[in-house]
mmCIF file of the protein (N, C-alpha, C, O) and its ligand, coordinates in Angstrom:
data_MODEL
# 
_entry.id   MODEL 
# 
loop_
_entity.id 
_entity.type 
_entity.pdbx_number_of_molecules 
1 polymer     1 
2 non-polymer 1 
# 
_entity_poly.entity_id                      1 
_entity_poly.type                           'polypeptide(L)' 
_entity_poly.nstd_linkage                   no 
_entity_poly.nstd_monomer                   no 
_entity_poly.pdbx_seq_one_letter_code       MEDITLTCTDCDEEFIFTGGEREFYEEKGYDEPKRCKSCRAKRKADKGNRGFKQY 
_entity_poly.pdbx_seq_one_letter_code_can   MEDITLTCTDCDEEFIFTGGEREFYEEKGYDEPKRCKSCRAKRKADKGNRGFKQY 
_entity_poly.pdbx_strand_id                 A 
# 
loop_
_entity_poly_seq.entity_id 
_entity_poly_seq.num 
_entity_poly_seq.mon_id 
_entity_poly_seq.hetero 
1 1  MET n 
1 2  GLU n 
1 3  ASP n 
1 4  ILE n 
1 5  THR n 
1 6  LEU n 
1 7  THR n 
1 8  CYS n 
1 9  THR n 
1 10 ASP n 
1 11 CYS n 
1 12 ASP n 
1 13 GLU n 
1 14 GLU n 
1 15 PHE n 
1 16 ILE n 
1 17 PHE n 
1 18 THR n 
1 19 GLY n 
1 20 GLY n 
1 21 GLU n 
1 22 ARG n 
1 23 GLU n 
1 24 PHE n 
1 25 TYR n 
1 26 GLU n 
1 27 GLU n 
1 28 LYS n 
1 29 GLY n 
1 30 TYR n 
1 31 ASP n 
1 32 GLU n 
1 33 PRO n 
1 34 LYS n 
1 35 ARG n 
1 36 CYS n 
1 37 LYS n 
1 38 SER n 
1 39 CYS n 
1 40 ARG n 
1 41 ALA n 
1 42 LYS n 
1 43 ARG n 
1 44 LYS n 
1 45 ALA n 
1 46 ASP n 
1 47 LYS n 
1 48 GLY n 
1 49 ASN n 
1 50 ARG n 
1 51 GLY n 
1 52 PHE n 
1 53 LYS n 
1 54 GLN n 
1 55 TYR n 
# 
loop_
_struct_asym.id 
_struct_asym.entity_id 
A 1 
B 2 
# 
loop_
_chem_comp.id 
_chem_comp.type 
_chem_comp.mon_nstd_flag 
ALA 'L-peptide linking' y 
ARG 'L-peptide linking' y 
ASN 'L-peptide linking' y 
ASP 'L-peptide linking' y 
CYS 'L-peptide linking' y 
GLN 'L-peptide linking' y 
GLU 'L-peptide linking' y 
GLY 'peptide linking'   y 
ILE 'L-peptide linking' y 
LEU 'L-peptide linking' y 
LYS 'L-peptide linking' y 
MET 'L-peptide linking' y 
PHE 'L-peptide linking' y 
PRO 'L-peptide linking' y 
SER 'L-peptide linking' y 
THR 'L-peptide linking' y 
TYR 'L-peptide linking' y 
ZN  non-polymer         . 
# 
_pdbx_entity_nonpoly.entity_id   2 
_pdbx_entity_nonpoly.name        ? 
_pdbx_entity_nonpoly.comp_id     ZN 
# 
_pdbx_nonpoly_scheme.asym_id         B 
_pdbx_nonpoly_scheme.entity_id       2 
_pdbx_nonpoly_scheme.mon_id          ZN 
_pdbx_nonpoly_scheme.ndb_seq_num     1 
_pdbx_nonpoly_scheme.pdb_seq_num     101 
_pdbx_nonpoly_scheme.auth_seq_num    101 
_pdbx_nonpoly_scheme.pdb_mon_id      ZN 
_pdbx_nonpoly_scheme.auth_mon_id     ZN 
_pdbx_nonpoly_scheme.pdb_strand_id   A 
_pdbx_nonpoly_scheme.pdb_ins_code    . 
# 
loop_
_atom_site.group_PDB 
_atom_site.id 
_atom_site.type_symbol 
_atom_site.label_atom_id 
_atom_site.label_alt_id 
_atom_site.label_comp_id 
_atom_site.label_asym_id 
_atom_site.label_entity_id 
_atom_site.label_seq_id 
_atom_site.pdbx_PDB_ins_code 
_atom_site.Cartn_x 
_atom_site.Cartn_y 
_atom_site.Cartn_z 
_atom_site.occupancy 
_atom_site.B_iso_or_equiv 
_atom_site.pdbx_formal_charge 
_atom_site.auth_seq_id 
_atom_site.auth_comp_id 
_atom_site.auth_asym_id 
_atom_site.auth_atom_id 
_atom_site.pdbx_PDB_model_num 
ATOM   1   N  N  . MET A 1 1  ? -7.902  -7.238  15.121  1.00 0.00 ? 1   MET A N  1 
ATOM   2   C  CA . MET A 1 1  ? -6.580  -7.638  14.617  1.00 0.00 ? 1   MET A CA 1 
ATOM   3   C  C  . MET A 1 1  ? -5.508  -6.684  15.126  1.00 0.00 ? 1   MET A C  1 
ATOM   4   O  O  . MET A 1 1  ? -5.778  -5.524  15.437  1.00 0.00 ? 1   MET A O  1 
ATOM   5   N  N  . GLU A 1 2  ? -4.295  -7.197  15.203  1.00 0.00 ? 2   GLU A N  1 
ATOM   6   C  CA . GLU A 1 2  ? -3.186  -6.363  15.651  1.00 0.00 ? 2   GLU A CA 1 
ATOM   7   C  C  . GLU A 1 2  ? -2.638  -5.534  14.495  1.00 0.00 ? 2   GLU A C  1 
ATOM   8   O  O  . GLU A 1 2  ? -2.765  -5.900  13.326  1.00 0.00 ? 2   GLU A O  1 
ATOM   9   N  N  . ASP A 1 3  ? -2.037  -4.425  14.848  1.00 0.00 ? 3   ASP A N  1 
ATOM   10  C  CA . ASP A 1 3  ? -1.315  -3.655  13.833  1.00 0.00 ? 3   ASP A CA 1 
ATOM   11  C  C  . ASP A 1 3  ? -0.046  -4.428  13.486  1.00 0.00 ? 3   ASP A C  1 
ATOM   12  O  O  . ASP A 1 3  ? 0.569   -5.044  14.357  1.00 0.00 ? 3   ASP A O  1 
ATOM   13  N  N  . ILE A 1 4  ? 0.337   -4.393  12.226  1.00 0.00 ? 4   ILE A N  1 
ATOM   14  C  CA . ILE A 1 4  ? 1.602   -5.021  11.848  1.00 0.00 ? 4   ILE A CA 1 
ATOM   15  C  C  . ILE A 1 4  ? 2.456   -4.007  11.105  1.00 0.00 ? 4   ILE A C  1 
ATOM   16  O  O  . ILE A 1 4  ? 1.955   -3.032  10.546  1.00 0.00 ? 4   ILE A O  1 
ATOM   17  N  N  . THR A 1 5  ? 3.752   -4.262  11.114  1.00 0.00 ? 5   THR A N  1 
ATOM   18  C  CA . THR A 1 5  ? 4.679   -3.384  10.411  1.00 0.00 ? 5   THR A CA 1 
ATOM   19  C  C  . THR A 1 5  ? 5.112   -4.051  9.119   1.00 0.00 ? 5   THR A C  1 
ATOM   20  O  O  . THR A 1 5  ? 5.566   -5.195  9.116   1.00 0.00 ? 5   THR A O  1 
ATOM   21  N  N  . LEU A 1 6  ? 4.966   -3.328  8.029   1.00 0.00 ? 6   LEU A N  1 
ATOM   22  C  CA . LEU A 1 6  ? 5.385   -3.829  6.725   1.00 0.00 ? 6   LEU A CA 1 
ATOM   23  C  C  . LEU A 1 6  ? 6.489   -2.926  6.187   1.00 0.00 ? 6   LEU A C  1 
ATOM   24  O  O  . LEU A 1 6  ? 6.636   -1.783  6.621   1.00 0.00 ? 6   LEU A O  1 
ATOM   25  N  N  . THR A 1 7  ? 7.256   -3.444  5.244   1.00 0.00 ? 7   THR A N  1 
ATOM   26  C  CA . THR A 1 7  ? 8.304   -2.637  4.626   1.00 0.00 ? 7   THR A CA 1 
ATOM   27  C  C  . THR A 1 7  ? 7.895   -2.275  3.210   1.00 0.00 ? 7   THR A C  1 
ATOM   28  O  O  . THR A 1 7  ? 7.512   -3.138  2.420   1.00 0.00 ? 7   THR A O  1 
ATOM   29  N  N  . CYS A 1 8  ? 7.978   -1.021  2.907   1.00 0.00 ? 8   CYS A N  1 
ATOM   30  C  CA . CYS A 1 8  ? 7.599   -0.522  1.590   1.00 0.00 ? 8   CYS A CA 1 
ATOM   31  C  C  . CYS A 1 8  ? 8.599   -1.008  0.541   1.00 0.00 ? 8   CYS A C  1 
ATOM   32  O  O  . CYS A 1 8  ? 9.809   -0.906  0.744   1.00 0.00 ? 8   CYS A O  1 
ATOM   33  N  N  . THR A 1 9  ? 8.104   -1.532  -0.566  1.00 0.00 ? 9   THR A N  1 
ATOM   34  C  CA . THR A 1 9  ? 9.001   -2.032  -1.614  1.00 0.00 ? 9   THR A CA 1 
ATOM   35  C  C  . THR A 1 9  ? 9.590   -0.893  -2.444  1.00 0.00 ? 9   THR A C  1 
ATOM   36  O  O  . THR A 1 9  ? 10.549  -1.104  -3.186  1.00 0.00 ? 9   THR A O  1 
ATOM   37  N  N  . ASP A 1 10 ? 9.040   0.288   -2.330  1.00 0.00 ? 10  ASP A N  1 
ATOM   38  C  CA . ASP A 1 10 ? 9.540   1.423   -3.104  1.00 0.00 ? 10  ASP A CA 1 
ATOM   39  C  C  . ASP A 1 10 ? 10.622  2.187   -2.354  1.00 0.00 ? 10  ASP A C  1 
ATOM   40  O  O  . ASP A 1 10 ? 11.701  2.423   -2.898  1.00 0.00 ? 10  ASP A O  1 
ATOM   41  N  N  . CYS A 1 11 ? 10.351  2.573   -1.122  1.00 0.00 ? 11  CYS A N  1 
ATOM   42  C  CA . CYS A 1 11 ? 11.297  3.417   -0.391  1.00 0.00 ? 11  CYS A CA 1 
ATOM   43  C  C  . CYS A 1 11 ? 11.986  2.691   0.770   1.00 0.00 ? 11  CYS A C  1 
ATOM   44  O  O  . CYS A 1 11 ? 12.813  3.281   1.466   1.00 0.00 ? 11  CYS A O  1 
ATOM   45  N  N  . ASP A 1 12 ? 11.646  1.410   0.980   1.00 0.00 ? 12  ASP A N  1 
ATOM   46  C  CA . ASP A 1 12 ? 12.230  0.603   2.055   1.00 0.00 ? 12  ASP A CA 1 
ATOM   47  C  C  . ASP A 1 12 ? 11.960  1.128   3.459   1.00 0.00 ? 12  ASP A C  1 
ATOM   48  O  O  . ASP A 1 12 ? 12.627  0.728   4.414   1.00 0.00 ? 12  ASP A O  1 
ATOM   49  N  N  . GLU A 1 13 ? 11.007  2.000   3.582   1.00 0.00 ? 13  GLU A N  1 
ATOM   50  C  CA . GLU A 1 13 ? 10.614  2.486   4.898   1.00 0.00 ? 13  GLU A CA 1 
ATOM   51  C  C  . GLU A 1 13 ? 9.581   1.530   5.486   1.00 0.00 ? 13  GLU A C  1 
ATOM   52  O  O  . GLU A 1 13 ? 8.772   0.944   4.767   1.00 0.00 ? 13  GLU A O  1 
ATOM   53  N  N  . GLU A 1 14 ? 9.628   1.389   6.801   1.00 0.00 ? 14  GLU A N  1 
ATOM   54  C  CA . GLU A 1 14 ? 8.595   0.587   7.445   1.00 0.00 ? 14  GLU A CA 1 
ATOM   55  C  C  . GLU A 1 14 ? 7.343   1.432   7.638   1.00 0.00 ? 14  GLU A C  1 
ATOM   56  O  O  . GLU A 1 14 ? 7.416   2.633   7.896   1.00 0.00 ? 14  GLU A O  1 
ATOM   57  N  N  . PHE A 1 15 ? 6.208   0.786   7.510   1.00 0.00 ? 15  PHE A N  1 
ATOM   58  C  CA . PHE A 1 15 ? 4.958   1.502   7.740   1.00 0.00 ? 15  PHE A CA 1 
ATOM   59  C  C  . PHE A 1 15 ? 3.992   0.586   8.468   1.00 0.00 ? 15  PHE A C  1 
ATOM   60  O  O  . PHE A 1 15 ? 4.105   -0.638  8.390   1.00 0.00 ? 15  PHE A O  1 
ATOM   61  N  N  . ILE A 1 16 ? 3.059   1.172   9.163   1.00 0.00 ? 16  ILE A N  1 
ATOM   62  C  CA . ILE A 1 16 ? 2.088   0.415   9.951   1.00 0.00 ? 16  ILE A CA 1 
ATOM   63  C  C  . ILE A 1 16 ? 0.876   0.076   9.101   1.00 0.00 ? 16  ILE A C  1 
ATOM   64  O  O  . ILE A 1 16 ? 0.272   0.935   8.458   1.00 0.00 ? 16  ILE A O  1 
ATOM   65  N  N  . PHE A 1 17 ? 0.551   -1.185  9.121   1.00 0.00 ? 17  PHE A N  1 
ATOM   66  C  CA . PHE A 1 17 ? -0.698  -1.651  8.508   1.00 0.00 ? 17  PHE A CA 1 
ATOM   67  C  C  . PHE A 1 17 ? -1.610  -1.957  9.701   1.00 0.00 ? 17  PHE A C  1 
ATOM   68  O  O  . PHE A 1 17 ? -1.421  -2.953  10.398  1.00 0.00 ? 17  PHE A O  1 
ATOM   69  N  N  . THR A 1 18 ? -2.568  -1.114  9.917   1.00 0.00 ? 18  THR A N  1 
ATOM   70  C  CA . THR A 1 18 ? -3.343  -1.198  11.153  1.00 0.00 ? 18  THR A CA 1 
ATOM   71  C  C  . THR A 1 18 ? -4.340  -2.353  11.128  1.00 0.00 ? 18  THR A C  1 
ATOM   72  O  O  . THR A 1 18 ? -4.730  -2.851  10.071  1.00 0.00 ? 18  THR A O  1 
ATOM   73  N  N  . GLY A 1 19 ? -4.737  -2.758  12.334  1.00 0.00 ? 19  GLY A N  1 
ATOM   74  C  CA . GLY A 1 19 ? -5.714  -3.831  12.454  1.00 0.00 ? 19  GLY A CA 1 
ATOM   75  C  C  . GLY A 1 19 ? -6.981  -3.548  11.678  1.00 0.00 ? 19  GLY A C  1 
ATOM   76  O  O  . GLY A 1 19 ? -7.542  -4.441  11.043  1.00 0.00 ? 19  GLY A O  1 
ATOM   77  N  N  . GLY A 1 20 ? -7.432  -2.306  11.729  1.00 0.00 ? 20  GLY A N  1 
ATOM   78  C  CA . GLY A 1 20 ? -8.642  -1.913  11.006  1.00 0.00 ? 20  GLY A CA 1 
ATOM   79  C  C  . GLY A 1 20 ? -8.470  -2.057  9.499   1.00 0.00 ? 20  GLY A C  1 
ATOM   80  O  O  . GLY A 1 20 ? -9.360  -2.535  8.795   1.00 0.00 ? 20  GLY A O  1 
ATOM   81  N  N  . GLU A 1 21 ? -7.308  -1.632  9.024   1.00 0.00 ? 21  GLU A N  1 
ATOM   82  C  CA . GLU A 1 21 ? -7.019  -1.759  7.585   1.00 0.00 ? 21  GLU A CA 1 
ATOM   83  C  C  . GLU A 1 21 ? -6.920  -3.225  7.186   1.00 0.00 ? 21  GLU A C  1 
ATOM   84  O  O  . GLU A 1 21 ? -7.393  -3.617  6.119   1.00 0.00 ? 21  GLU A O  1 
ATOM   85  N  N  . ARG A 1 22 ? -6.306  -4.034  8.043   1.00 0.00 ? 22  ARG A N  1 
ATOM   86  C  CA . ARG A 1 22 ? -6.182  -5.462  7.746   1.00 0.00 ? 22  ARG A CA 1 
ATOM   87  C  C  . ARG A 1 22 ? -7.556  -6.102  7.610   1.00 0.00 ? 22  ARG A C  1 
ATOM   88  O  O  . ARG A 1 22 ? -7.804  -6.885  6.693   1.00 0.00 ? 22  ARG A O  1 
ATOM   89  N  N  . GLU A 1 23 ? -8.434  -5.760  8.529   1.00 0.00 ? 23  GLU A N  1 
ATOM   90  C  CA . GLU A 1 23 ? -9.802  -6.294  8.462   1.00 0.00 ? 23  GLU A CA 1 
ATOM   91  C  C  . GLU A 1 23 ? -10.476 -5.887  7.168   1.00 0.00 ? 23  GLU A C  1 
ATOM   92  O  O  . GLU A 1 23 ? -11.133 -6.696  6.513   1.00 0.00 ? 23  GLU A O  1 
ATOM   93  N  N  . PHE A 1 24 ? -10.309 -4.628  6.807   1.00 0.00 ? 24  PHE A N  1 
ATOM   94  C  CA . PHE A 1 24 ? -10.900 -4.110  5.572   1.00 0.00 ? 24  PHE A CA 1 
ATOM   95  C  C  . PHE A 1 24 ? -10.352 -4.859  4.362   1.00 0.00 ? 24  PHE A C  1 
ATOM   96  O  O  . PHE A 1 24 ? -11.115 -5.294  3.499   1.00 0.00 ? 24  PHE A O  1 
ATOM   97  N  N  . TYR A 1 25 ? -9.034  -5.008  4.301   1.00 0.00 ? 25  TYR A N  1 
ATOM   98  C  CA . TYR A 1 25 ? -8.406  -5.704  3.174   1.00 0.00 ? 25  TYR A CA 1 
ATOM   99  C  C  . TYR A 1 25 ? -8.865  -7.146  3.094   1.00 0.00 ? 25  TYR A C  1 
ATOM   100 O  O  . TYR A 1 25 ? -9.144  -7.662  2.012   1.00 0.00 ? 25  TYR A O  1 
ATOM   101 N  N  . GLU A 1 26 ? -8.941  -7.803  4.268   1.00 0.00 ? 26  GLU A N  1 
ATOM   102 C  CA . GLU A 1 26 ? -9.340  -9.197  4.289   1.00 0.00 ? 26  GLU A CA 1 
ATOM   103 C  C  . GLU A 1 26 ? -10.781 -9.361  3.821   1.00 0.00 ? 26  GLU A C  1 
ATOM   104 O  O  . GLU A 1 26 ? -11.121 -10.275 3.070   1.00 0.00 ? 26  GLU A O  1 
ATOM   105 N  N  . GLU A 1 27 ? -11.604 -8.446  4.292   1.00 0.00 ? 27  GLU A N  1 
ATOM   106 C  CA . GLU A 1 27 ? -13.012 -8.456  3.914   1.00 0.00 ? 27  GLU A CA 1 
ATOM   107 C  C  . GLU A 1 27 ? -13.173 -8.323  2.397   1.00 0.00 ? 27  GLU A C  1 
ATOM   108 O  O  . GLU A 1 27 ? -14.024 -8.973  1.789   1.00 0.00 ? 27  GLU A O  1 
ATOM   109 N  N  . LYS A 1 28 ? -12.349 -7.479  1.810   1.00 0.00 ? 28  LYS A N  1 
ATOM   110 C  CA . LYS A 1 28 ? -12.422 -7.225  0.365   1.00 0.00 ? 28  LYS A CA 1 
ATOM   111 C  C  . LYS A 1 28 ? -11.653 -8.260  -0.444  1.00 0.00 ? 28  LYS A C  1 
ATOM   112 O  O  . LYS A 1 28 ? -11.776 -8.320  -1.667  1.00 0.00 ? 28  LYS A O  1 
ATOM   113 N  N  . GLY A 1 29 ? -10.856 -9.078  0.250   1.00 0.00 ? 29  GLY A N  1 
ATOM   114 C  CA . GLY A 1 29 ? -10.053 -10.079 -0.434  1.00 0.00 ? 29  GLY A CA 1 
ATOM   115 C  C  . GLY A 1 29 ? -8.808  -9.504  -1.079  1.00 0.00 ? 29  GLY A C  1 
ATOM   116 O  O  . GLY A 1 29 ? -8.265  -10.077 -2.023  1.00 0.00 ? 29  GLY A O  1 
ATOM   117 N  N  . TYR A 1 30 ? -8.348  -8.345  -0.555  1.00 0.00 ? 30  TYR A N  1 
ATOM   118 C  CA . TYR A 1 30 ? -7.141  -7.727  -1.103  1.00 0.00 ? 30  TYR A CA 1 
ATOM   119 C  C  . TYR A 1 30 ? -5.905  -8.342  -0.464  1.00 0.00 ? 30  TYR A C  1 
ATOM   120 O  O  . TYR A 1 30 ? -5.968  -8.864  0.649   1.00 0.00 ? 30  TYR A O  1 
ATOM   121 N  N  . ASP A 1 31 ? -4.778  -8.279  -1.171  1.00 0.00 ? 31  ASP A N  1 
ATOM   122 C  CA . ASP A 1 31 ? -3.496  -8.665  -0.592  1.00 0.00 ? 31  ASP A CA 1 
ATOM   123 C  C  . ASP A 1 31 ? -3.001  -7.528  0.281   1.00 0.00 ? 31  ASP A C  1 
ATOM   124 O  O  . ASP A 1 31 ? -3.477  -6.397  0.182   1.00 0.00 ? 31  ASP A O  1 
ATOM   125 N  N  . GLU A 1 32 ? -2.038  -7.842  1.136   1.00 0.00 ? 32  GLU A N  1 
ATOM   126 C  CA . GLU A 1 32 ? -1.441  -6.800  1.965   1.00 0.00 ? 32  GLU A CA 1 
ATOM   127 C  C  . GLU A 1 32 ? -0.774  -5.768  1.070   1.00 0.00 ? 32  GLU A C  1 
ATOM   128 O  O  . GLU A 1 32 ? -0.222  -6.106  0.024   1.00 0.00 ? 32  GLU A O  1 
ATOM   129 N  N  . PRO A 1 33 ? -0.827  -4.518  1.481   1.00 0.00 ? 33  PRO A N  1 
ATOM   130 C  CA . PRO A 1 33 ? -0.172  -3.485  0.663   1.00 0.00 ? 33  PRO A CA 1 
ATOM   131 C  C  . PRO A 1 33 ? 1.343   -3.666  0.665   1.00 0.00 ? 33  PRO A C  1 
ATOM   132 O  O  . PRO A 1 33 ? 1.919   -4.081  1.671   1.00 0.00 ? 33  PRO A O  1 
ATOM   133 N  N  . LYS A 1 34 ? 1.974   -3.364  -0.433  1.00 0.00 ? 34  LYS A N  1 
ATOM   134 C  CA . LYS A 1 34 ? 3.433   -3.512  -0.531  1.00 0.00 ? 34  LYS A CA 1 
ATOM   135 C  C  . LYS A 1 34 ? 4.132   -2.176  -0.394  1.00 0.00 ? 34  LYS A C  1 
ATOM   136 O  O  . LYS A 1 34 ? 5.355   -2.109  -0.264  1.00 0.00 ? 34  LYS A O  1 
ATOM   137 N  N  . ARG A 1 35 ? 3.346   -1.119  -0.424  1.00 0.00 ? 35  ARG A N  1 
ATOM   138 C  CA . ARG A 1 35 ? 3.949   0.206   -0.358  1.00 0.00 ? 35  ARG A CA 1 
ATOM   139 C  C  . ARG A 1 35 ? 3.294   1.052   0.724   1.00 0.00 ? 35  ARG A C  1 
ATOM   140 O  O  . ARG A 1 35 ? 2.129   0.855   1.069   1.00 0.00 ? 35  ARG A O  1 
ATOM   141 N  N  . CYS A 1 36 ? 4.059   1.988   1.246   1.00 0.00 ? 36  CYS A N  1 
ATOM   142 C  CA . CYS A 1 36 ? 3.530   2.897   2.249   1.00 0.00 ? 36  CYS A CA 1 
ATOM   143 C  C  . CYS A 1 36 ? 2.533   3.851   1.585   1.00 0.00 ? 36  CYS A C  1 
ATOM   144 O  O  . CYS A 1 36 ? 2.440   3.939   0.360   1.00 0.00 ? 36  CYS A O  1 
ATOM   145 N  N  . LYS A 1 37 ? 1.807   4.547   2.425   1.00 0.00 ? 37  LYS A N  1 
ATOM   146 C  CA . LYS A 1 37 ? 0.760   5.421   1.890   1.00 0.00 ? 37  LYS A CA 1 
ATOM   147 C  C  . LYS A 1 37 ? 1.293   6.488   0.957   1.00 0.00 ? 37  LYS A C  1 
ATOM   148 O  O  . LYS A 1 37 ? 0.676   6.784   -0.066  1.00 0.00 ? 37  LYS A O  1 
ATOM   149 N  N  . SER A 1 38 ? 2.439   7.072   1.299   1.00 0.00 ? 38  SER A N  1 
ATOM   150 C  CA . SER A 1 38 ? 2.948   8.154   0.444   1.00 0.00 ? 38  SER A CA 1 
ATOM   151 C  C  . SER A 1 38 ? 3.397   7.624   -0.911  1.00 0.00 ? 38  SER A C  1 
ATOM   152 O  O  . SER A 1 38 ? 3.208   8.292   -1.927  1.00 0.00 ? 38  SER A O  1 
ATOM   153 N  N  . CYS A 1 39 ? 3.998   6.413   -0.939  1.00 0.00 ? 39  CYS A N  1 
ATOM   154 C  CA . CYS A 1 39 ? 4.397   5.849   -2.230  1.00 0.00 ? 39  CYS A CA 1 
ATOM   155 C  C  . CYS A 1 39 ? 3.172   5.432   -3.040  1.00 0.00 ? 39  CYS A C  1 
ATOM   156 O  O  . CYS A 1 39 ? 3.157   5.559   -4.264  1.00 0.00 ? 39  CYS A O  1 
ATOM   157 N  N  . ARG A 1 40 ? 2.167   4.942   -2.363  1.00 0.00 ? 40  ARG A N  1 
ATOM   158 C  CA . ARG A 1 40 ? 0.945   4.572   -3.082  1.00 0.00 ? 40  ARG A CA 1 
ATOM   159 C  C  . ARG A 1 40 ? 0.317   5.809   -3.712  1.00 0.00 ? 40  ARG A C  1 
ATOM   160 O  O  . ARG A 1 40 ? -0.129  5.779   -4.859  1.00 0.00 ? 40  ARG A O  1 
ATOM   161 N  N  . ALA A 1 41 ? 0.290   6.888   -2.954  1.00 0.00 ? 41  ALA A N  1 
ATOM   162 C  CA . ALA A 1 41 ? -0.276  8.141   -3.468  1.00 0.00 ? 41  ALA A CA 1 
ATOM   163 C  C  . ALA A 1 41 ? 0.561   8.659   -4.633  1.00 0.00 ? 41  ALA A C  1 
ATOM   164 O  O  . ALA A 1 41 ? 0.029   9.151   -5.628  1.00 0.00 ? 41  ALA A O  1 
ATOM   165 N  N  . LYS A 1 42 ? 1.889   8.540   -4.489  1.00 0.00 ? 42  LYS A N  1 
ATOM   166 C  CA . LYS A 1 42 ? 2.798   8.992   -5.536  1.00 0.00 ? 42  LYS A CA 1 
ATOM   167 C  C  . LYS A 1 42 ? 2.576   8.188   -6.827  1.00 0.00 ? 42  LYS A C  1 
ATOM   168 O  O  . LYS A 1 42 ? 2.482   8.745   -7.921  1.00 0.00 ? 42  LYS A O  1 
ATOM   169 N  N  . ARG A 1 43 ? 2.494   6.854   -6.658  1.00 0.00 ? 43  ARG A N  1 
ATOM   170 C  CA . ARG A 1 43 ? 2.305   5.998   -7.825  1.00 0.00 ? 43  ARG A CA 1 
ATOM   171 C  C  . ARG A 1 43 ? 0.984   6.285   -8.522  1.00 0.00 ? 43  ARG A C  1 
ATOM   172 O  O  . ARG A 1 43 ? 0.886   6.280   -9.749  1.00 0.00 ? 43  ARG A O  1 
ATOM   173 N  N  . LYS A 1 44 ? -0.013  6.531   -7.709  1.00 0.00 ? 44  LYS A N  1 
ATOM   174 C  CA . LYS A 1 44 ? -1.324  6.839   -8.257  1.00 0.00 ? 44  LYS A CA 1 
ATOM   175 C  C  . LYS A 1 44 ? -1.243  8.101   -9.111  1.00 0.00 ? 44  LYS A C  1 
ATOM   176 O  O  . LYS A 1 44 ? -1.812  8.176   -10.200 1.00 0.00 ? 44  LYS A O  1 
ATOM   177 N  N  . ALA A 1 45 ? -0.524  9.084   -8.590  1.00 0.00 ? 45  ALA A N  1 
ATOM   178 C  CA . ALA A 1 45 ? -0.352  10.347  -9.307  1.00 0.00 ? 45  ALA A CA 1 
ATOM   179 C  C  . ALA A 1 45 ? 0.465   10.137  -10.576 1.00 0.00 ? 45  ALA A C  1 
ATOM   180 O  O  . ALA A 1 45 ? 0.129   10.666  -11.635 1.00 0.00 ? 45  ALA A O  1 
ATOM   181 N  N  . ASP A 1 46 ? 1.552   9.352   -10.460 1.00 0.00 ? 46  ASP A N  1 
ATOM   182 C  CA . ASP A 1 46 ? 2.411   9.070   -11.616 1.00 0.00 ? 46  ASP A CA 1 
ATOM   183 C  C  . ASP A 1 46 ? 1.623   8.406   -12.740 1.00 0.00 ? 46  ASP A C  1 
ATOM   184 O  O  . ASP A 1 46 ? 1.719   8.779   -13.909 1.00 0.00 ? 46  ASP A O  1 
ATOM   185 N  N  . LYS A 1 47 ? 0.849   7.418   -12.340 1.00 0.00 ? 47  LYS A N  1 
ATOM   186 C  CA . LYS A 1 47 ? 0.066   6.667   -13.304 1.00 0.00 ? 47  LYS A CA 1 
ATOM   187 C  C  . LYS A 1 47 ? -0.871  7.602   -14.082 1.00 0.00 ? 47  LYS A C  1 
ATOM   188 O  O  . LYS A 1 47 ? -1.023  7.486   -15.298 1.00 0.00 ? 47  LYS A O  1 
ATOM   189 N  N  . GLY A 1 48 ? -1.482  8.515   -13.358 1.00 0.00 ? 48  GLY A N  1 
ATOM   190 C  CA . GLY A 1 48 ? -2.378  9.461   -13.997 1.00 0.00 ? 48  GLY A CA 1 
ATOM   191 C  C  . GLY A 1 48 ? -1.638  10.370  -14.971 1.00 0.00 ? 48  GLY A C  1 
ATOM   192 O  O  . GLY A 1 48 ? -2.141  10.699  -16.046 1.00 0.00 ? 48  GLY A O  1 
ATOM   193 N  N  . ASN A 1 49 ? -0.427  10.771  -14.567 1.00 0.00 ? 49  ASN A N  1 
ATOM   194 C  CA . ASN A 1 49 ? 0.343   11.677  -15.404 1.00 0.00 ? 49  ASN A CA 1 
ATOM   195 C  C  . ASN A 1 49 ? 0.899   11.010  -16.654 1.00 0.00 ? 49  ASN A C  1 
ATOM   196 O  O  . ASN A 1 49 ? 0.846   11.575  -17.746 1.00 0.00 ? 49  ASN A O  1 
ATOM   197 N  N  . ARG A 1 50 ? 1.430   9.808   -16.486 1.00 0.00 ? 50  ARG A N  1 
ATOM   198 C  CA . ARG A 1 50 ? 2.107   9.161   -17.609 1.00 0.00 ? 50  ARG A CA 1 
ATOM   199 C  C  . ARG A 1 50 ? 1.163   8.383   -18.506 1.00 0.00 ? 50  ARG A C  1 
ATOM   200 O  O  . ARG A 1 50 ? 1.396   8.233   -19.705 1.00 0.00 ? 50  ARG A O  1 
ATOM   201 N  N  . GLY A 1 51 ? 0.092   7.891   -17.899 1.00 0.00 ? 51  GLY A N  1 
ATOM   202 C  CA . GLY A 1 51 ? -0.907  7.206   -18.702 1.00 0.00 ? 51  GLY A CA 1 
ATOM   203 C  C  . GLY A 1 51 ? -0.501  5.853   -19.234 1.00 0.00 ? 51  GLY A C  1 
ATOM   204 O  O  . GLY A 1 51 ? -1.042  5.407   -20.246 1.00 0.00 ? 51  GLY A O  1 
ATOM   205 N  N  . PHE A 1 52 ? 0.459   5.169   -18.569 1.00 0.00 ? 52  PHE A N  1 
ATOM   206 C  CA . PHE A 1 52 ? 0.731   3.780   -18.953 1.00 0.00 ? 52  PHE A CA 1 
ATOM   207 C  C  . PHE A 1 52 ? 0.830   2.911   -17.707 1.00 0.00 ? 52  PHE A C  1 
ATOM   208 O  O  . PHE A 1 52 ? 1.075   3.398   -16.603 1.00 0.00 ? 52  PHE A O  1 
ATOM   209 N  N  . LYS A 1 53 ? 0.640   1.658   -17.903 1.00 0.00 ? 53  LYS A N  1 
ATOM   210 C  CA . LYS A 1 53 ? 0.630   0.714   -16.795 1.00 0.00 ? 53  LYS A CA 1 
ATOM   211 C  C  . LYS A 1 53 ? 2.061   0.366   -16.402 1.00 0.00 ? 53  LYS A C  1 
ATOM   212 O  O  . LYS A 1 53 ? 2.900   0.096   -17.261 1.00 0.00 ? 53  LYS A O  1 
ATOM   213 N  N  . GLN A 1 54 ? 2.334   0.374   -15.099 1.00 0.00 ? 54  GLN A N  1 
ATOM   214 C  CA . GLN A 1 54 ? 3.698   0.120   -14.662 1.00 0.00 ? 54  GLN A CA 1 
ATOM   215 C  C  . GLN A 1 54 ? 3.977   -1.349  -14.372 1.00 0.00 ? 54  GLN A C  1 
ATOM   216 O  O  . GLN A 1 54 ? 5.136   -1.761  -14.323 1.00 0.00 ? 54  GLN A O  1 
ATOM   217 N  N  . TYR A 1 55 ? 2.945   -2.130  -14.184 1.00 0.00 ? 55  TYR A N  1 
ATOM   218 C  CA . TYR A 1 55 ? 3.157   -3.555  -13.953 1.00 0.00 ? 55  TYR A CA 1 
ATOM   219 C  C  . TYR A 1 55 ? 2.361   -4.382  -14.941 1.00 0.00 ? 55  TYR A C  1 
ATOM   220 O  O  . TYR A 1 55 ? 2.414   -5.611  -14.900 1.00 0.00 ? 55  TYR A O  1 
HETATM 221 ZN ZN . ZN  B 2 .  ? 7.232   4.039   0.513   1.00 0.00 2 101 ZN  A ZN 1 
# 
């Protein structure tokens, strides 16, 4: 698969969703990521700290 560029819904930065990642996501039946890696990591950390669900 080709790499594609997605826009992060949190910081509006573009990020690369690589062909390898796309294959992995498709295999697992996941949707495309909506956030870049740093925002995903940040949210993961936030969630752990605050202890409530954001969505
Ligand atoms: Zn981001």
